[in-house]
N, C-alpha and C positions, 0 to 999 in steps of 0.2 A: 564631478565638478572639478574644474581646474582651479589653480591657485588664483589666476586672474579673475575668474568668476567669483571666487570667494571674496576678493578685494572689492569687487563691484557691489556684492551683497552687503558687505560691511559699510561701504560708503552710503548705500541707500538707507541702512539702519541708522547711521549717524545723522543723515539728513532728516529722516523721519523723526528721530528723537529731538533734533534741533527745532523742527517745525512744531512738534507737539509741545515742546518746552516753551516756545515763544508764543503759543496761542493764548490770546486773552482778548478782552473786550476793547482794549486800547488799540490804537493804530500800531500795527506791527512795525518794528524797527528792524530793518534788514542790516545785519552785520555779518562780517566774514566769520569764519570759524575761529574759535578762541585758540590760544597758544597750546593748550593741552591737547585739543583735538588735532591740531596741525602736527604736533610732536608725535602723537600716537599714530597718525597716518604715515608720517615719515618713517617711524620705527617699523610699522607693518610693511611698507614698501621695501625697506632694507631687508627685513626678514624674508620677504617673498623672493627677493633677488638671491639671498643666501640659499634658500630652499630650492630654487630653480637650479643653482649651481650644484648643490648636493644631489639633486635628482639626475642631473646630467652626468655627474661622476658615477652615480649608482648604475645608470643605464650603460655607461661605457664599461664598468666592471662586469655587469651582467653579460654584455656582449663578448667580453674577453673570456669569461668563464664558459659561455656556450661554445665559443670557438675552441677552447681548450678541451672541453668535453667531447666535441665532435672529432677532434684529432685523436683523443684517447680512444673513443669508440672505434674509429677507423683502424688504429693500430691493434686494438684488442681483437677485432674481427679478423684481421690478417693473421695475428698470432694463433687464434683459434683455428683458422683454416689450415695453417701450417701444422698445428698440433694434430688435427684430425688426419691430415695426409700422412704424417709420421706414424700415427697409431695404426692406420690402415697398412702401411708398409711393414710395421712390426708384426701385425697379425699375419700378414702374408708370409713374411720370413719365418715366423715361429711355426706356422702351419706347414710350410715347406720343410723346415728342420724336423718337425715332428714326424712327417711322412718319411724322411730319410732315416730317422732313428728307428721307426717301425720296420722299414725295409732291412736295415742292418741287423736288427734283432731277429727278424725272420730268417735271414741268411745265416746268422750265428746258430740258430736252432737247427737249421738244416745241416750245417757242418757238424754240430754236436751229434745229431742223429746218425750221420754218415760215419763219424768217428766211432760211435758206439757199435755200429754194425761191423766195422773193420776190427775193433777190439774183440768182439765175440768170435769172429772168424779166426783171428790170430790164436785166441785161447783154444778154440776147437782144434786147430791144426797142431798146437803144442801138445794137447792131450792125446790126440790120435796118433801122431807120428813120432813123438818124442817121449811120450809117457809122463808128461808133467803138466804143470799149468796151474 
């Protein structure tokens, strides 16, 4: 129910109470609303205008908040996309670096094995031909 609908209902209630209050066996006297009723209605109308203004302000604030949230969501998703791309690149780079380290380690082992063979041959020749070693 809107505020204007509530005002109409209140007016109907006041009119109904007025009619019931005036009902008697005597000839009804039609009078306008008393000063208290008029003042109350004026106060209600003023309050309705104030509430409509507040509602308008709240709607505008909600719209600004939604716009801000939509902008934040867009920036967040872009940042997340960039982060995922960077993470994929890091994984690729680290995998490549790991492969290079494994290859270098294998080469170092091969060189160490060759060096051991050369050392054994050198020691063999020292013992055989030079009597030492």
